[in-house]
N, C-alpha and C positions, 0 to 999 in steps of 0.2 A: 282340268284345273281350264279355261278359256286363255286364247294364243295370245298373249301380249298384242296390242298394234301401235309399232314404233308410231310415233309422233312423223311429216307429212316433212320433209326435209322445204327448204324454199326455194318457189323455182318448180318445184316436181310438178310432172303433168297431174288432171287429174283422173281421172285413168286409175296413174299406180293412186292414188290415194283411194280414192273409192273399192280397185282391185283390192287394199292390205285391210279394208275393213268390213269386206265378205263383201259386197251389196254389192255391185257386179256379173250380172248374169253373165255365163259363157254360150256365144256363140256361136257353132263349128257350124260352115254355112252351107262348103261341099270340102271332100278330098280332093279333089284335080286339085293336081300341082304337076308339072315337066324337067322343073328345076334338080331335082335329083342330091341337093345336100347332104352329104355326106352325116352331117350332125344331126340330122334329121328322130326324130323323136315317133315320129309318128305312130301311134299303134299300130299290127294288120286289119282291124275290123273299118280302120280309117280313110287306111290311106287309099286312093282315089276314088273313095268314094262319095255319089253323087247326091247320100242321105247328109243331115241336119238332124243334129243334137243342141241340144240346147241344156247344158252343163254337164249332165252324166244319158239325161233323157234321147231316146230319138224322138223327132217327130217327121211329122211326113204336110205341116201346115206349118202357117205362121203365128194362129190360134191355138195349136198347140203348147209355141213355142210362148206366148204371150202369158199361159197358162203358171208353166215356169217360172216363167218370170213376177206373177203375181204370188205365188208358193213363194219366193223370196224371200217376196220385197225391195225386187231391185229399185239401183239406184240410177246405173248404170247400164250399156254391155261393149261387152267386145266380140267384136265379129270374129273371127278368124277362122281358119285352113288347116292344109293345104295352102289357096291363092284364095279371100275371097274375093278377088278381079279377077281369074278365071271360069265367075260366072256372074258376071258380072251387074245382071239382071235381079237376081236372084240376091246380091247386096242391096241392091241399089232396093229394090218391095223390102227387104227389112227393116231396114235405118226408115221405111217409111212407114211400114208397118209402128214400129215401136215408140217409133215419137208419137206418133195416132192416141198408141195407145197410152202410155206414159207417161202425155206431154210434153213437152219444149226442153225441160227441167235433165230429163234424160243423160242421161251423158253419151255416146256416143262414138265408142276410138272403132276402130279398123288399120287393119294389122295389112299387109303387102311388102309383094318383094317385089314385083311392075312397076319399072317405068308408066303409071297411067296420062291417058290425053288429058286435052286440057281441058275439052269441050268432059269427060269422064270425071275431072277432080268437080266442073261445076255444077252437075245435075247434083254427084253425094257431098256440093253446102248446102242449093239450094235441099236438097232432102232434109237439110238436119244435121247430117255427121260433124259434130266438131273435132274429131282429132285422126293421125294418119299414122299411122309408124309405121315408116318405108324400111325394109328386110336390107339392101344396097349388100347383092351380093356378088361381089365383084371389089368391095369395102371403103367403096374410092367415092365421091357424089355429084363425078362428071356428069355420068350420063342419065342421073337423075332428075338433074339443075333445069329439066325445064317441067318435070311433074310436081316437082318442090314450093316450086315456084307458082305455077299453076291454081296447088291444090290453096297455099295462103291466101292467094289472091281472091281465091272461092273462098273465105271467110275459116278455116277448118285450121287447129290448131298441127304444124309439122313437128312429127321428131325423128325416131331414126333409133332405131332396135335393132341390139344383133347380141348372137353369142362372144364373149370372149377365150376367147383360143385361141390357147398363151403359143402357136406358133403363130402367129400370128400379129406383133407383138408393133414392128414396124411399121405397115398396112396401115394397124388405127392408132397411131401420136400421128402418124397424115392425117387421118384421115377428121382429127382435130383441130387440125390448123383449117380445113378446108370446111370444119364448121361455124367455125366464129366466123362474124359477117353472112352469116349467111339467115333466110329467114328458116330454118331451123330451130325451134328449141327449145331443143331433147333428145341429151343420146342415154336411154335404158344400155345396160350390159347383164345379161345373163350368165349367171358360172354357170362353165362348155357343162353338163351330162353326160355322163354312159349308162343306160340302157338298153336293156334287147334289142329293139328298132335297130339304132346303133354301132354295139357292143363291134361290132365288123370289121369295120370305117374307124370307127376314132382306135384298136389293133392295127392296126397299119398304119395308124399317121403315128402311133408308141404311146396314145393319152395313158395315165392309168390314172387309178382311182385315187385321190384324195384319203380317202379315212371313213374317219366312221363313218356314220347312219345314213350318210346320204351318199347320193350317184359321184358327184360333185366329179371332174377331170381335173387334178393335178397342175397346178400351177396358171389356170384360168383366175381362180379369187387372187392372186399374186398383183397379176396382168392387170385383173378391173384395181386393181386399190395402186396401182402403178400410175392407171390414165387420170383416173378419177380428182389423185391430186395434179395430173398435168395440167386438168383443167382447168383449174382455182385462176379465177382475174377472166374466164372466156365469155361471150352471154351468148350461153346456155349452160342449162345444169344436164350431169350428168348423172343418173343415179346407176348403185352397181343392187344388184339384186340378185343374194346365195339362193344356193336349192335349195340348202334346208330353211331357210325364209318361205318359201313357194310353197312346199310340202305342208310346211309348221305352222305357219302365218298364215298365206292365201286362202289358203285347202284350207281350212280348220275351220278359220270366221266364215268361208261360206258355206260348210252345212253346217254347222254352231247356229248362222244365220237362221238357212231354212228348217233346221228343227224348230228354234224358237215359235217360224210359223206355220208350221204343223202338225206341232203336238197335240195329238188327240188329248180329251179331258185325263182318262189316267194310263199314261203316259211317262216316260221320266225322264228329261236329257244324264246324259254322262257322263266325271268329269272328262269325257278320249272323245266329249261331243256326236255319241252311237245313240239309239234309243232305246230303253228298256220298259219293257211290261214283263204281266203274268202270264202264263196259256194255260188253257186246257184242251187237252185235242178230241175232236168230238165229229163222228163222222156227220152229212150233208142231211140223214134224213135227225138226228137225234136233234137235231139242231137248235130249231126251235123251244124243242120240250125243255130241255135246258137247258137253255141262255133265261126260259123268264122261274127258274125253280133254282137257276142260281142268285135272281135278283131278288128275288121273293127272304131265300134263305142267309142271304148278305145281305140282305140291305142293301142293294146300289141304283144309284137311283142309271137310266138307261141309260145313255150320254161315257158312265163308265162302265161299259158292259160292250163286246160287241163281236159278232163272229163273221167271224173271215174262211169267206167262198171257198178260196187258192187255197190257204198251208193248212184249212180241214178244224183250226182253233175254236175256240173262247176266248177270248182276248181281255182281261183284269185289269186292275194295278197294283204289282208289285206285292204291294204291304199285303193284298189283302192273299195271292196267294202263297204267299209266306206263312200269313195267316194258318193257311186249311192248311199246305203242304204235310202235315206230321196228321191230319186227321182224317186220311181219303182214298184212297184205294185205288183210284186211275195216279195217275202221271200228272204232274203242277208242274211246269216248267218257266224257268229266265227266260226268254228273248232278249238279246242284241238285233237293231239293225241298221244301218243307212240311213240318214236322214238326207235320202234321198229319191226319186221319182218309179225307182224300180225296188227300193225301201231291202236291197242287200240282204240280206244278214247274215249275223258275222259272228252266232253266238246262240248253243242254248243245251240252258243248263237244267238239264234236274234236279226239282228240285226237293224230292221223297225219295231217294231211289235207292239208298238207304234206310229208306224206312223199314 
């Protein structure tokens, strides 16, 4: 079953609204980052890499990025990294390319920990950037004030996004007062997560898992909820995004959206938001003859049968595969893949193995 989409809160940033719907393309422009935050969850294959990723797809140019955007019917893009401002030219090029491809209504937000220069803010505003989210390294607005003001003057909505670190309660409470009466229109607090990439650092700081099925750090949610109450009546919106919702909500909604947009005629979308179909192993040499024979024998439309040269399998509707499994001697399979560009295989079941 698809994950329910919670209704937007009053004052919530448009970037968050679209992200919850699963309609935001996630564009990783660079892995470059020199801050070394001890809670950084970035995987080793992306850390410090100059490569781009559009969602899960590695891209060598913006044509491929835009292709991925079309594949998921993206209504917007979130530009992330690393730190996108450490490759400012590529980030600026990304904003321009996306606006040209999808139109001015395509909503783009960008993350950075860098207090950008006024001329950079102007360039981003002129390119069409809708929203910028500052990650305040010292949990204070002081060194970012000029950048915040410049972005606001450039017509960019300004926000702050931070993890809710359980041992930074005092600084985060002080930050609330700083943000009041500033051009910052929203503060997003993310539940701190303990991952493979940051576990040693989190152990040093004494953080434990909160329990359950998520990687949430104990005490993070309680602090975020406390801060949300404290921010009531202030002139910015505070949103708390839980670890479980990021995994089970936003990601699954994006997977489902991409699956629905790219589903082949013979495929179905499962309740787990994976793509399922039937398949019969077949060598390249026999493919044309076997596809022709199956098309005639099973009375299939040509769009409902396909030979996959990479996996060397003939792909057919699962219902047809289940129907013929008990009548043929060759293996007949149920195949399950993620609805990503790479279509990562997550399961294969032999439907006639007990025959």
